[in-house]
C-alpha positions as CSV (number, residue, x, y, z in Angstrom):
1,M,72.3,125.3,98.5
2,S,76.6,125.7,98.8
3,P,78.0,124.0,95.5
4,N,80.3,121.7,97.9
5,R,77.4,120.4,99.9
6,N,76.9,116.6,99.3
7,P,74.8,116.1,96.4
8,F,72.8,112.7,97.3
9,P,69.4,113.5,98.1
10,D,67.7,112.8,101.2
11,P,66.7,109.4,101.5
12,S,63.5,110.0,103.6
13,A,61.8,112.4,101.1
14,G,59.0,111.5,99.8
15,D,59.0,107.9,99.9
16,P,58.4,106.2,103.2
17,S,60.6,103.2,102.5
18,A,63.6,105.4,101.5
19,G,65.0,104.7,105.0
20,D,65.5,101.3,104.2
21,P,68.4,100.2,103.1
22,S,67.3,96.7,101.8
23,A,64.4,98.9,99.7
24,G,64.6,100.5,96.4
25,D,68.0,102.1,96.1
26,P,71.0,99.9,98.4
27,L,72.9,103.1,98.8
28,V,70.1,105.0,100.9
29,G,71.8,103.3,104.4
30,F,75.1,105.3,103.7
31,V,73.7,108.7,102.2
32,S,73.6,110.4,106.1
33,E,77.1,109.0,106.9
34,C,77.9,110.8,103.3
35,R,76.4,114.1,104.7
36,T,78.0,113.9,107.7
37,A,81.8,113.2,106.6
38,V,81.4,115.7,104.1
39,A,80.1,118.5,106.9
40,A,82.8,117.3,109.4
41,A,85.3,117.7,106.8
42,E,84.2,121.4,105.5
43,E,84.1,122.2,109.1
44,A,87.8,120.6,110.1
45,G,88.6,122.7,106.4
46,A,87.4,125.9,107.8
47,L,89.8,125.8,110.6
48,L,92.7,124.4,109.1
49,R,92.4,127.7,106.4
50,S,91.6,130.2,109.6
51,R,95.2,129.0,110.8
52,F,97.5,128.7,107.7
53,P,100.0,129.7,107.1
54,D,101.1,131.3,110.6
55,G,98.8,129.5,113.3
56,F,100.3,126.8,114.1
57,A,103.4,124.6,115.7
58,A,105.0,121.6,114.4
59,R,107.6,118.9,115.4
60,P,109.0,115.8,114.1
61,K,106.7,112.4,113.5
62,G,108.4,109.1,113.6
63,E,111.6,108.6,112.1
64,H,111.6,109.4,108.3
65,G,110.9,113.0,108.4
66,D,107.3,113.2,108.5
67,V,105.6,116.3,110.8
68,V,102.5,116.6,112.7
69,T,101.1,120.0,113.5
70,D,98.7,121.4,115.8
71,L,96.1,121.9,113.4
72,D,96.7,118.0,112.4
73,L,95.7,118.0,116.2
74,M,92.5,120.4,116.3
75,A,91.3,119.2,113.1
76,E,91.2,115.5,113.7
77,R,89.3,115.9,117.1
78,L,86.5,118.2,115.3
79,V,85.6,115.1,112.8
80,V,85.8,112.4,115.3
81,D,83.8,114.0,117.6
82,R,81.5,115.2,114.8
83,I,81.6,111.1,114.0
84,R,80.9,110.0,117.2
85,E,77.9,112.6,118.0
86,R,76.5,110.5,114.6
87,F,77.5,107.3,115.0
88,P,78.6,106.6,118.8
89,H,78.8,103.0,117.9
90,D,81.0,102.8,115.1
91,R,85.4,101.9,115.0
92,I,87.2,105.1,113.9
93,L,90.8,104.9,113.2
94,A,92.1,108.5,112.8
95,E,95.7,109.2,111.6
96,E,97.3,111.1,114.9
97,S,95.1,109.4,118.0
98,G,94.5,105.7,116.4
99,E,91.8,103.6,117.2
100,L,88.4,104.8,118.7
101,R,86.9,101.3,119.0
102,G,83.7,100.4,118.4
103,D,81.0,98.0,118.9
104,G,82.2,95.4,116.7
105,G,79.7,95.7,114.3
106,G,82.2,95.5,110.9
107,R,82.0,99.9,110.7
108,T,85.1,101.5,110.3
109,W,85.8,105.4,109.6
110,L,89.0,106.5,108.6
111,V,90.2,110.2,109.3
112,D,93.1,112.0,107.8
113,P,92.2,115.1,109.1
114,L,95.2,117.2,107.5
115,D,96.7,115.0,104.2
116,G,100.0,117.0,103.4
117,S,101.0,118.1,106.9
118,N,104.9,118.5,105.0
119,N,103.5,121.1,102.7
120,V,101.3,123.4,105.2
121,V,104.8,123.3,107.5
122,I,106.8,124.9,104.3
123,G,103.9,127.5,104.1
124,L,102.6,125.4,100.1
125,P,99.4,125.1,100.0
126,A,98.2,122.2,98.7
127,Y,96.8,120.0,102.0
128,V,93.2,118.2,102.2
129,V,91.0,116.7,104.2
130,G,89.9,113.0,104.1
131,I,87.4,110.7,105.3
132,A,85.8,107.4,104.1
133,L,83.6,104.6,105.8
134,C,84.2,100.9,105.3
135,V,82.4,98.3,105.9
136,D,84.7,95.5,106.6
137,E,87.2,95.7,104.2
138,A,85.4,97.9,101.7
139,P,84.9,101.3,101.3
140,V,81.7,103.1,101.0
141,V,81.9,106.7,101.9
142,G,84.6,108.1,100.6
143,V,85.3,112.5,101.4
144,V,88.0,115.1,100.3
145,H,88.1,117.9,100.9
146,D,90.7,121.3,100.2
147,P,90.2,124.1,102.5
148,V,92.5,126.3,100.2
149,T,89.8,126.4,97.3
150,G,86.7,125.2,99.5
151,R,85.9,122.5,96.9
152,T,84.9,118.9,98.3
153,W,84.6,115.7,96.3
154,S,82.8,113.0,97.4
155,A,81.6,109.4,96.2
156,L,79.3,106.4,97.3
157,H,79.7,103.1,96.4
158,G,77.9,102.4,93.0
159,G,76.6,105.9,93.2
160,G,79.4,107.8,91.7
161,A,81.1,110.7,92.4
162,H,80.2,114.2,93.0
163,G,82.1,117.7,93.1
164,P,81.1,121.0,93.2
165,R,79.8,120.8,90.1
166,G,78.2,117.7,89.7
167,R,78.5,114.1,88.8
168,L,82.1,113.6,87.9
169,A,81.7,112.0,84.3
170,G,84.7,113.3,82.7
171,V,87.3,111.0,83.5
172,A,85.9,107.9,81.0
173,G,86.5,108.3,77.3
174,G,88.7,110.5,77.8
175,G,91.3,112.5,75.1
176,P,94.2,110.2,73.7
177,L,97.8,110.5,75.8
178,S,100.2,113.2,74.6
179,S,103.0,112.2,72.5
180,A,104.8,113.7,74.8
181,G,103.8,110.5,77.4
182,P,101.3,110.6,80.0
183,L,101.0,113.4,83.2
184,L,101.6,110.8,86.1
185,A,101.8,111.1,89.9
186,W,103.5,109.1,92.6
187,T,103.0,108.2,96.1
188,Q,105.0,105.9,98.7
189,G,104.9,104.6,102.0
190,H,106.4,106.4,105.0
191,A,108.0,103.4,105.8
192,V,110.0,103.3,102.6
193,G,113.4,103.8,102.5
194,R,115.4,106.6,100.2
195,D,117.5,103.7,98.8
196,D,114.6,100.8,98.6
197,P,115.4,99.6,95.0
198,T,112.3,98.9,94.0
199,A,110.6,102.7,95.0
200,R,113.9,104.1,92.9
201,A,113.5,101.7,89.9
202,L,109.7,103.0,89.8
203,R,110.4,107.1,89.6
204,H,113.4,106.1,87.5
205,T,111.0,104.4,84.8
206,L,108.3,106.4,85.4
207,E,110.0,109.9,85.3
208,N,111.8,109.1,81.8
209,R,108.8,107.7,80.4
210,S,106.0,110.3,81.6
211,R,105.7,114.3,80.3
212,R,105.8,115.0,84.2
213,L,106.1,112.8,87.6
214,L,104.2,114.6,90.5
215,Q,104.8,114.0,94.1
216,L,102.4,115.8,96.1
217,W,102.7,114.6,99.8
218,A,99.3,114.6,99.5
219,P,98.2,111.5,98.0
220,L,94.5,112.1,98.9
221,L,95.0,115.5,96.9
222,T,96.3,113.2,94.0
223,W,93.5,110.7,93.9
224,A,90.9,113.9,93.8
225,M,93.3,115.4,90.6
226,L,93.1,111.8,89.0
227,A,89.2,111.9,89.6
228,R,89.3,115.2,87.8
229,G,91.1,114.2,84.7
230,D,93.6,116.6,85.8
231,I,96.3,114.0,85.2
232,D,96.8,110.8,83.3
233,G,97.6,108.2,86.1
234,F,98.6,107.9,89.6
235,V,101.3,105.0,90.8
236,G,101.7,104.3,94.6
237,Y,104.4,102.0,96.4
238,R,103.4,100.7,100.0
239,A,101.0,103.3,100.2
240,E,99.9,104.9,103.5
241,A,96.7,103.2,104.7
242,I,94.7,106.2,106.4
243,D,93.9,108.1,103.0
244,L,94.2,104.8,100.7
245,P,90.3,103.8,100.7
246,A,88.2,107.5,100.6
247,G,91.0,108.4,97.5
248,A,90.8,104.6,95.6
249,L,86.7,105.1,96.2
250,L,86.3,108.5,94.5
251,A,88.7,108.0,91.5
252,R,86.8,104.3,90.9
253,E,83.4,106.3,91.1
254,A,84.7,108.6,89.0
255,G,85.3,105.8,86.0
256,V,89.2,105.6,87.1
257,A,90.8,101.8,86.8
258,V,92.7,100.9,90.2
259,R,94.8,97.6,89.7
260,H,97.9,95.9,91.5
261,L,101.1,96.3,89.7
262,D,100.5,93.1,87.7
263,G,97.3,94.2,87.0
264,R,95.5,92.2,89.2
265,E,92.1,94.0,90.8
266,F,93.1,96.3,94.1
267,G,91.0,95.9,96.7
268,G,92.1,99.5,98.4
269,G,91.5,97.9,102.0
270,F,93.4,99.4,104.7
271,T,94.3,96.4,107.1
272,G,97.3,93.8,106.3
273,P,100.8,94.6,104.9
274,D,101.6,97.8,103.1
275,T,103.1,95.2,100.6
276,E,99.7,94.8,99.2
277,R,99.2,98.4,99.1
278,S,101.3,99.6,95.9
279,F,98.7,100.5,92.8
280,V,98.2,101.2,89.3
281,A,95.6,103.9,88.5
282,G,94.7,105.7,85.7
283,R,91.4,105.8,82.6
284,P,90.6,102.2,81.6
285,E,91.9,102.9,78.3
286,V,95.1,104.7,79.6
287,L,95.8,101.4,82.3
288,P,97.7,99.1,79.8
289,H,100.2,101.9,79.2
290,L,100.6,102.5,82.9
291,L,101.0,98.6,83.6
292,E,103.8,98.6,80.6
293,L,105.7,101.1,82.2
294,V,105.6,99.2,85.6
295,A,106.7,96.2,83.6
296,M,109.6,98.1,82.3
297,S,110.9,99.1,85.8
298,G,112.0,95.3,86.3
299,T,110.5,95.8,89.6
300,V,107.4,93.3,89.6
301,G,108.9,89.8,90.7
302,H,112.3,91.5,91.4
303,G,112.6,92.8,94.5
304,G,108.9,93.9,94.5
305,P,105.8,92.0,94.8
306,S,106.2,88.6,93.8
307,Y,103.7,88.5,90.8
308,A,104.4,88.6,86.9
309,P,103.0,91.5,84.9
310,R,100.2,90.9,82.7
311,R,97.9,93.1,80.6
312,V,94.5,93.7,81.5
């Protein structure tokens, strides 16, 4: 079996009741969906890898400096087709093509076919494919595939996060922070202006108080790094909705704590205003320190979300 293949067992193997989500493991009902997402992401990744770095065209997207490439469109069409073939009644929200309506059953697939388009355009090999399945607002399946390395990470709600080497279990109980400060990453939504005072204050504080502050232009790649334990924390301000559920689920299932900027529990949904998609994520033992850094920026309750910070 390929090391990148979905690790979750066949729900029908050796157990006649395993196909019933109400019998035994409640995750059984989403194992097939997880397999489909992994296969679609890896197929799209092979397409992207075959055309990177020269076999595509790009054009501007929106008014905030973003781009879209031929690769985005081709990979998205492939992923959407695979999901539609297997689950024809589900709703799909795709980064480029928007909404494909379903039968109203509460299941929504989120497809980011090329997270890191700006990197691709400048020849930087830092991009991934992301797929999530949400039931109502709750993510139940999350998949991130890195075409450059051929690695895939997947998560089922309540079932843990898995990568090429098996279950991701190294995040919880990690070592102490470096005396030079935490290694952090930052993301902000496309609608955040360059002169946004909250974003500027947050970034300034994090840069001054951390060992490094990474901004990869590919949030799903950052979530995978956090889930693997490569970085200590991740802070997002008014993050994009399409990739957030897959990334947050992957990190949570690997033992990462995710909170709003004030420490409240973070739902990670994909609807509602982007002001509800600002977050702090890190190992549970590191999270209080990260929330203190956010509080030090003076943004919580002052040009940012209207609530006061508190420790967890």
